[in-house]
LUMGU-695140 format. One record per atom (N, C-alpha, C): residue in three letters; atom name; x, y, z. Coordinates in steps of 0.02 Angstrom, whole numbers, plus 50000, padded with zeros to 5 digits. Layout:
ala;CA;X;Y;Z
...
This chain:
met;N;46376;49358;51272
met;CA;46357;49288;51271
met;C;46367;49259;51202
arg;N;46393;49199;51199
arg;CA;46408;49166;51136
arg;C;46346;49134;51107
asp;N;46340;49138;51040
asp;CA;46284;49104;51006
asp;C;46292;49029;51012
ala;N;46237;48994;51015
ala;CA;46239;48921;51019
ala;C;46267;48893;50954
ser;N;46309;48845;50961
ser;CA;46339;48811;50903
ser;C;46302;48746;50890
pro;N;46298;48724;50827
pro;CA;46266;48660;50814
pro;C;46303;48602;50849
his;N;46367;48613;50867
his;CA;46405;48561;50901
his;C;46388;48557;50975
asp;N;46352;48607;51002
asp;CA;46335;48609;51073
asp;C;46276;48564;51090
asn;N;46237;48544;51041
asn;CA;46176;48505;51053
asn;C;46194;48436;51080
pro;N;46173;48419;51142
pro;CA;46191;48353;51170
pro;C;46154;48295;51138
glu;N;46096;48309;51106
glu;CA;46058;48254;51075
glu;C;46085;48239;51006
pro;N;46101;48176;50993
pro;CA;46127;48159;50926
pro;C;46072;48166;50873
lys;N;46094;48187;50815
lys;CA;46048;48192;50758
lys;C;46040;48123;50727
ala;N;45989;48115;50686
ala;CA;45976;48050;50655
ala;C;46036;48026;50614
trp;N;46069;48072;50577
trp;CA;46126;48051;50536
trp;C;46184;48028;50580
glu;N;46192;48058;50639
glu;CA;46246;48038;50684
glu;C;46234;47968;50711
ala;N;46172;47951;50726
ala;CA;46156;47884;50750
ala;C;46169;47833;50695
arg;N;46149;47849;50633
arg;CA;46162;47804;50576
arg;C;46237;47795;50566
leu;N;46275;47851;50572
leu;CA;46347;47848;50564
leu;C;46379;47803;50617
gln;N;46358;47811;50679
gln;CA;46385;47769;50733
gln;C;46372;47695;50720
ala;N;46313;47679;50694
ala;CA;46298;47609;50678
ala;C;46344;47583;50622
leu;N;46355;47624;50571
leu;CA;46400;47605;50516
leu;C;46471;47596;50541
leu;N;46494;47642;50584
leu;CA;46562;47637;50611
leu;C;46570;47574;50653
ala;N;46519;47557;50690
ala;CA;46521;47495;50730
ala;C;46527;47435;50684
asp;N;46492;47436;50628
asp;CA;46497;47381;50579
asp;C;46567;47377;50550
val;N;46596;47434;50533
val;CA;46664;47434;50505
val;C;46713;47408;50557
asp;N;46705;47429;50620
asp;CA;46748;47403;50674
asp;C;46742;47328;50680
ala;N;46681;47302;50673
ala;CA;46670;47230;50678
ala;C;46703;47194;50620
ile;N;46698;47223;50560
ile;CA;46731;47192;50502
ile;C;46807;47190;50514
ala;N;46835;47246;50537
ala;CA;46907;47248;50550
ala;C;46927;47196;50602
ala;N;46886;47188;50654
ala;CA;46901;47138;50705
ala;C;46897;47067;50676
asp;N;46849;47056;50632
asp;CA;46843;46990;50600
asp;C;46903;46974;50556
leu;N;46933;47026;50527
leu;CA;46989;47018;50481
leu;C;47057;47022;50516
glu;N;47057;47026;50581
glu;CA;47120;47033;50617
glu;C;47169;46978;50597
gly;N;47230;46998;50581
gly;CA;47281;46950;50561
gly;C;47282;46937;50486
glu;N;47234;46964;50449
glu;CA;47231;46953;50376
glu;C;47247;47020;50342
ser;N;47311;47029;50328
ser;CA;47334;47095;50304
ser;C;47305;47115;50237
ala;N;47298;47069;50189
ala;CA;47272;47088;50123
ala;C;47200;47113;50127
pro;N;47154;47078;50160
pro;CA;47086;47105;50165
pro;C;47083;47169;50206
leu;N;47125;47176;50257
leu;CA;47126;47238;50297
leu;C;47151;47296;50254
leu;N;47200;47283;50211
leu;CA;47224;47334;50165
leu;C;47168;47357;50118
thr;N;47129;47309;50094
thr;CA;47072;47326;50051
thr;C;47022;47369;50090
leu;N;47009;47351;50152
leu;CA;46964;47390;50194
leu;C;46990;47462;50201
leu;N;47054;47469;50217
leu;CA;47083;47536;50224
leu;C;47079;47576;50159
arg;N;47091;47543;50103
arg;CA;47086;47578;50038
arg;C;47015;47601;50025
gln;N;46966;47560;50043
gln;CA;46896;47579;50032
gln;C;46878;47638;50077
ile;N;46902;47638;50138
ile;CA;46888;47694;50184
ile;C;46920;47758;50157
glu;N;46982;47752;50133
glu;CA;47015;47811;50105
glu;C;46979;47836;50043
ala;N;46956;47791;50000
ala;CA;46920;47811;49940
ala;C;46854;47846;49959
leu;N;46820;47821;50009
leu;CA;46759;47854;50033
leu;C;46775;47924;50059
his;N;46829;47929;50098
his;CA;46851;47994;50124
his;C;46861;48044;50066
arg;N;46895;48022;50014
arg;CA;46908;48066;49957
arg;C;46845;48085;49920
arg;N;46799;48036;49911
arg;CA;46735;48052;49877
arg;C;46696;48105;49916
ile;N;46693;48098;49982
ile;CA;46657;48146;50023
ile;C;46692;48214;50021
gln;N;46759;48213;50027
gln;CA;46798;48274;50027
gln;C;46791;48312;49961
asp;N;46798;48276;49905
asp;CA;46797;48308;49840
asp;C;46727;48322;49814
gly;N;46677;48290;49842
gly;CA;46608;48299;49820
gly;C;46568;48341;49868
pro;N;46529;48309;49910
pro;CA;46483;48346;49954
pro;C;46517;48398;49999
phe;N;46575;48382;50026
phe;CA;46607;48430;50071
phe;C;46628;48492;50032
arg;N;46662;48482;49976
arg;CA;46687;48540;49937
arg;C;46630;48584;49913
thr;N;46576;48552;49891
thr;CA;46520;48593;49866
thr;C;46482;48627;49922
ser;N;46491;48604;49984
ser;CA;46456;48635;50041
ser;C;46496;48692;50073
leu;N;46558;48702;50050
leu;CA;46598;48756;50079
leu;C;46566;48823;50068
pro;N;46565;48864;50119
pro;CA;46533;48930;50112
pro;C;46571;48975;50064
ala;N;46534;49015;50027
ala;CA;46564;49062;49981
ala;C;46580;49128;50016
asp;N;46544;49141;50070
asp;CA;46553;49201;50109
asp;C;46617;49195;50152
arg;N;46658;49246;50151
arg;CA;46722;49245;50186
arg;C;46713;49236;50262
his;N;46665;49270;50291
his;CA;46653;49265;50363
his;C;46630;49195;50382
gln;N;46584;49166;50343
gln;CA;46561;49097;50358
gln;C;46617;49047;50349
phe;N;46661;49058;50300
phe;CA;46717;49013;50289
phe;C;46765;49017;50349
phe;N;46778;49077;50373
phe;CA;46821;49085;50431
phe;C;46790;49050;50493
thr;N;46725;49056;50501
thr;CA;46690;49022;50556
thr;C;46698;48946;50550
leu;N;46693;48920;50489
leu;CA;46703;48848;50478
leu;C;46774;48828;50497
leu;N;46823;48867;50476
leu;CA;46893;48852;50492
leu;C;46904;48852;50568
gln;N;46873;48900;50603
gln;CA;46879;48901;50676
gln;C;46848;48839;50707
ala;N;46790;48819;50681
ala;CA;46756;48759;50707
ala;C;46799;48697;50695
met;N;46831;48694;50636
met;CA;46875;48637;50620
met;C;46933;48635;50669
glu;N;46961;48693;50683
glu;CA;47019;48696;50727
glu;C;47001;48674;50798
thr;N;46944;48695;50822
thr;CA;46925;48678;50891
thr;C;46902;48605;50897
ser;N;46881;48576;50840
ser;CA;46856;48507;50843
ser;C;46907;48456;50819
gly;N;46969;48476;50809
gly;CA;47020;48427;50792
gly;C;47054;48435;50725
gly;N;47041;48489;50689
gly;CA;47077;48501;50627
gly;C;47048;48464;50568
trp;N;47088;48460;50515
trp;CA;47068;48430;50452
trp;C;47065;48354;50458
pro;N;47012;48323;50434
pro;CA;47007;48249;50439
pro;C;47048;48214;50386
tyr;N;47112;48207;50399
tyr;CA;47158;48176;50352
tyr;C;47169;48103;50370
ile;N;47172;48060;50320
ile;CA;47187;47990;50331
ile;C;47258;47977;50307
pro;N;47307;47972;50354
pro;CA;47376;47962;50332
pro;C;47388;47891;50308
arg;N;47428;47884;50257
arg;CA;47448;47818;50233
arg;C;47507;47793;50273
leu;N;47508;47728;50284
leu;CA;47565;47698;50318
leu;C;47625;47706;50271
gln;N;47680;47730;50297
gln;CA;47738;47743;50256
gln;C;47776;47678;50240
leu;N;47805;47676;50181
leu;CA;47844;47619;50160
leu;C;47901;47605;50209
arg;N;47928;47658;50238
arg;CA;47982;47650;50287
arg;C;47959;47607;50346
thr;N;47896;47614;50366
thr;CA;47869;47573;50421
thr;C;47872;47499;50403
phe;N;47851;47483;50340
phe;CA;47854;47413;50319
phe;C;47926;47387;50318
leu;N;47971;47428;50292
leu;CA;48041;47406;50289
leu;C;48070;47396;50359
asp;N;48052;47440;50406
asp;CA;48075;47431;50475
asp;C;48048;47367;50505
met;N;47985;47352;50489
met;CA;47954;47290;50515
met;C;47990;47229;50485
leu;N;48006;47231;50421
leu;CA;48042;47176;50388
leu;C;48111;47167;50419
glu;N;48145;47223;50430
glu;CA;48212;47221;50459
glu;C;48209;47190;50529
arg;N;48159;47209;50567
arg;CA;48152;47181;50634
arg;C;48139;47105;50631
asp;N;48098;47084;50582
asp;CA;48085;47012;50573
asp;C;48147;46976;50549
asp;N;48188;47009;50507
asp;CA;48250;46978;50483
asp;C;48297;46963;50540
gln;N;48298;47005;50590
gln;CA;48342;46994;50648
gln;C;48321;46933;50688
asp;N;48258;46913;50682
asp;CA;48233;46854;50718
asp;C;48248;46789;50681
leu;N;48266;46793;50615
leu;CA;48279;46733;50576
leu;C;48346;46702;50595
pro;N;48350;46635;50591
pro;CA;48414;46603;50606
pro;C;48466;46620;50553
gln;N;48528;46627;50574
gln;CA;48583;46641;50528
gln;C;48613;46575;50505
gly;N;48629;46570;50442
gly;CA;48658;46509;50415
gly;C;48685;46521;50346
pro;N;48711;46469;50312
pro;CA;48740;46479;50246
pro;C;48690;46506;50195
glu;N;48627;46480;50197
glu;CA;48577;46504;50149
glu;C;48563;46578;50161
arg;N;48560;46598;50223
arg;CA;48547;46667;50243
arg;C;48604;46712;50221
asp;N;48667;46689;50231
asp;CA;48724;46729;50212
asp;C;48726;46740;50137
ala;N;48709;46690;50097
ala;CA;48709;46696;50024
ala;C;48655;46745;50002
ala;N;48597;46743;50033
ala;CA;48543;46788;50016
ala;C;48562;46860;50032
asp;N;48597;46870;50087
asp;CA;48618;46937;50107
asp;C;48671;46964;50061
ala;N;48713;46921;50032
ala;CA;48769;46943;49990
ala;C;48745;46968;49923
ala;N;48691;46941;49896
ala;CA;48668;46960;49829
ala;C;48654;47035;49823
pro;N;48616;47066;49869
pro;CA;48604;47138;49861
pro;C;48668;47179;49868
val;N;48715;47157;49910
val;CA;48778;47194;49919
val;C;48818;47191;49855
ile;N;48822;47133;49823
ile;CA;48859;47126;49760
ile;C;48827;47169;49706
ala;N;48761;47167;49701
ala;CA;48726;47207;49651
ala;C;48738;47281;49662
lys;N;48738;47303;49724
lys;CA;48750;47373;49740
lys;C;48821;47393;49723
asp;N;48870;47350;49739
asp;CA;48940;47364;49723
asp;C;48950;47370;49648
glu;N;48917;47326;49609
glu;CA;48924;47329;49536
glu;C;48894;47395;49510
ala;N;48838;47416;49537
ala;CA;48806;47479;49515
ala;C;48850;47539;49533
asp;N;48882;47537;49591
asp;CA;48925;47592;49612
asp;C;48987;47598;49569
ser;N;49011;47543;49542
ser;CA;49073;47544;49504
ser;C;49063;47569;49432
lys;N;49001;47572;49411
lys;CA;48986;47594;49341
lys;C;48987;47668;49334
């Protein structure tokens, strides 16, 4: 028979209830900021900074020193979804979005001139 895990307890702990309330507040803030990319970027940066503070502070200092306990923690992490990493949106994603928006813009003389400038600059750099 397997020992009971702290994750098996169906009743939420006090900290989990507080966390759920905070997450609901963050979700509400994000919903309020929908369509406002600069404030949403600030929100994401703050969340990532919090993640790093917790990871580098309380989490790191709470890691077990005992090899067996550390292995048990790694197993628990694996079964519950792995490492809590916050991926950054890649610059390539932004460029793809801009390219897609560029295709929606009307073509005309001003547009053709703007497109020619980077090509000319690139050709000059290649010839050096």
